[in-house]
N, C-alpha and C positions, 0 to 999 in steps of 0.2 A: 138941818138933816135931812138927805133927800132920803125919799121911801120908796121899796119897790114890793110888786104884789108877781108872785112865783107860784105857777098852775103847775104840777108836777114837781113840788118840791122834796119830795121821797125819792125822786128815781136818781141816777144817773146826775145829768148834768142840772137837777137843782139841787143835789150836792155841792158841786163844785162852782158852780154859779153862786149859790146863797155864800162859799166861803170867801168867794171873790168880794161879793160888796159888801159884806162885813167888814174885810178887811180895810176896803175903802171909804168904811164909817157912814153906809148906810143902815137906815131900820129894813127888815126885810119881813115881809107877812108872805106867807103860805099858805095853799090851801089843801086840805086833806079831807077824803071822802069819809063819813059815820060808820064803821065797822066795828065789829065785836073783837075782829083781830088786828088794829091798824101797825104796819110795819113800818117802823121810821128807824130802824136801824141805822141806812146809812148816816143819817142826820143827826144820829145821838151825840154824836160829841159838839156839836152846834146847839143841840136843846143844852147839853150842860154848861158850856160856854158862855151861852148869851142869854137863854130866855130871862135869867134875872136880874138882866138891866132892861128888859124893854126892848131890844133889840133886834131878837129871831123872837118873828110870834105867827102860831100854827091856828089856821079857824076852816070850821068844818064847812066847807062848802062842794059842789059838783057840777061838772062843763053840765051835765046834762038840768040842771034845774037852775034857769036864769033870774029866777029872782033871788038865789042866794048870793048869786056872783053882782046881783045889781048892789044889795045890798050891802055888799062886802066891797064893793070899789066906794059908792057912796060914803061907807062907813071911814075908812081910810086915806082915799083923796090920794091914789099913789102919785109918785112922779113919773115912776117907770111899770109897765107889765109886762112879765114874760111869761107867752103860753108856751110852756116846754108840756105838758100832759097831753097822753096820746094811748090810746091800745099800740103800740109800737112794736108788736111783734107783727112781720109779716106773712109769718106761716100760719099764725094764729088767726090773723083777717080773715084767710079762706073760710075758718073754721068757725066763727066770729063775726060775720060783713054786717050785721045791722048794728050791733054797738060799739063797734069799730070806726063805721061811719058816720053814726049820732055823734061819737065826742068828738070827732075828726071836723062834724062842721059843724054843728050846734054849739062845739064849743067857743070856737072862736066867736061865732056870732054874739055869741052870750057874755063875753067879753066886749065885744067891739061896740056893741051898743050902748050900755052904760057908760062906757069913756066917750062917746060920741056926742051925751048930752050931760057928763060932768063939767061944772064952772068952772074948770081950768084942764090947761093943756096935760095930758098925760102920753108919754110916748108909748107904743106899743111894740112888743117885736115878736113874730109870728116863727115858731121852731118847724121850717119847713125842711123837705127830704131827697136827698139823690134820689130817692127809687121814684119820683116822679119822671123821669126820664125814661125809666122802664129798661136801661140797659141793651138796644138796639141797634147803637153805635157804635163803634171800635176807637171813636174819637174822642180826645179831651172834651169836656161838657162846661158851659160856662151860664152867665144869667141868659144869652141869647137863645141856647138850645130850645129846642121844643119839647115838651112834655111826652110821655106816650106809656101811662101806669098802666101797669100789669097785676095790680092786688087789689083787693077794697084799704089796704092803707095809704097806698098809693093815690089813690084814686081821693081819700076822704082830704090828704095832703094838698092836692090839687085845688081842690074848692077853697079849703083854708087859704091857701096861698095868693089865690084870685081874690076871695071875698076882701083880705088884707088890703090889696091893691084896688080894691073897689073905692073902700070908704077913705083911703087914702087920695084919693083923686076927686072924690063926691063931694066931702066934707073935711079934707086940709088934715085928717088927722095925721099923725108924725107914727104912720105905720112903718113896720121895715121885716121884710122877708129874710131869714138867712136858711139858705139852701145848704144843710151841711151834708156830707158825704159821712160817712162809717168813722164813727169818734168811739173811742174804747176806753176802758181804766179797768184797773180790779176791782171796781165796781159794779164794772156792765150786769148786768139781769145775767141769771147763768143758764138761760135756754136760749141765749146768742150764742152763735156758733163759735166766737172766739173765747168766749168765759167759758165756754162748753169744755173747748180743747183743754184751756191753763188749767180749769179743773181737775180735768179727767188725769192732766200730768203730775199734778201734785198728787192726788189717791193713791194713781198707780206709784210714783217713786217712792211710796209710805208703805205699799202693797195692800191697799183698801179698797182697789179697783184692778179688773183685768183685764180691763180692755174699753174701747173708745170707739162708739156708733156714728157715723156721720150720714150726709145725706150726697150733694153733688160739691168732689173735689176740687173741682175745673174752676167754677165759681170767683170770679176777680172781684177785687174790693181795692177802695180806695181808701185805707188805714189810718186814721190817727189818733191825738189823746185828747179825751175828753178835755182835761184839765187846758188844754192848751184854746180850743175852741171856744167854750166859755167867755173866755175874755175877749174874743171878736163879738160875742152875743151884745155885751155892754158897751164896746167901740161903736156899735151901728147906732146906739142911742144916743153915743155922744157927738153924731157925725152930724153935721152942718143942715144935710139935706138928708129926707127920708127916701131910699132905695131900696135893692134887692143886691143880695151878696152869696155867692158861692164860696164855703170853706172847703180845702180836699187840701191833702200833701201832693199831688201831683203827680203819683205813683202809684199803678196798681199791682197789687199779689194774688195770688191765685189761694183758696181753701189751703190746698196742699200746699203753700209755701209755710204759710202760718202754721201749719201742723207740723212739719218739719224743722223752722224755726225753735217751738215749743218744747221739741220731743229731744232736740236734741241740745238743747241748752242747759236742760236736765240731765245728757249722759243717757238719755234713752235711744232706740232706734225703734223709729216710730211705727215701722212695717210690720215690727212684733206685736203688737197693740192694734193698731188700727183696723176698720173693717167698714163698708158702706152699707146705704139699705135705702130702697126703691120709699120708706113709708119717710123718710127726711127728703125727700124729692119734693119742693112746689108745684104747685099744679101747672104757675104759669112763670117759671124761671127765669130772673135775669141772672145773664151771664156775666155781663162787664160793665164795669162802673169805674169812671176815671175822672178826674173834677179838675179846673182851673180856674184857680182862684188868685189871676195878676188881679183882678178887679180890686180884691180887698187887699191883696198886698201894696197897690197903689195909692187908693183912696182912705185905706184906715190902716195902713203901715203894719199891716197884721202879716204873720208867717206862721206857720207849723215849725213850733221847734225841736219835737220829738221824734225820731224818726222811726221805722217798722220794728227794729231790731231793740230799739231800746223800749218801746210798748209792749214788744212779748215777753222779755224780760222782765221789766216789770209786773206784767200780769202774772207770768209764772212764779215768780219771788213771791208774790201776795198770797197764792196758791196753794205752794206749799205751807207755807205759814199754816194756812187754813187749814190743811190735811193734818197738820200735826197735832192741831189742836181737837180736831176729828177721829186721830186715832188714838187719842187718850182716852177721850167721851165713851167710843168702841169698847176699848179694852177694861173699861171700868161700867161696864152696861149701862150707858148714860144716853147712849144715843144707838137708833139703828139705822142702818142705813136707805137711804130715800134714792137712791142714783141706781143707774144703769149699771149692770155687771159690777155685784159687787164682790169682793174678795170670798170666798168659802166660809173661809174661818170665823166671818162675823156672821 
């Protein structure tokens, strides 16, 4: 039975990747940080279904604590390591640049070093990001496109990407970089613009939120479904040669397109509810991102299978159901609104 170690296991990608690997017969291990309030809500179904059989295991470790990661890798002796952990919100990286950079840079090194010294081959996946390209080009971007980081988050990802290549070339480590363009799901963090939109649609449709405030509606992104993308992560580590691959849909849409699609699907006129504010504009905005995943399609036989419309509808459906649960809790005084623009009745 293969063993996999996943950092960032409590995140969106961590859930979908864990689920995929468990279904493929892996023993999955994940890192979580010590905290008085650990949030495992995304992976609770996996904990319930697989922990008792020893197939799903959580360990306390921190990307900024190299000793804890080294001990864990030597204990588990995994066949595959997936480094998904990061402070992954671009806007937050401007407010917390030091932490963002430390996690993104030291984290990858703290994994690569013990892997290099382990007495078995360990395949390593580094989660790179389309944000590394900077969005200065209107052309589709591939593995040969130049990086032009425009945020602390993107800069930290460039370092992790490059150090993975350096360890691959210098020490023969099977290390790959997955350069993923935006990938969303109903499990996306609520501060990311796509989920912020669909959460608002759900709440507005239930009458528990009045409006939605966003930043740059003209920013364009290549949005795919996270469930499709984690399969390619696994495929990269099964490939005969370690390399780097771009994952994208090859289509780009503006934030305003996502807004319109989400509100229209719920039967709402978006212009009645959406406003913009300068406080949500990034200091150094990335205006346009479009990916070319033809290399992954050719070499990995991978292709994004979920359309933009399917993705939006999937997320709206999930958040309408979540809003229904919130409405019940609000009516019974079991919940206080923590979101912007709550309805006055609450």
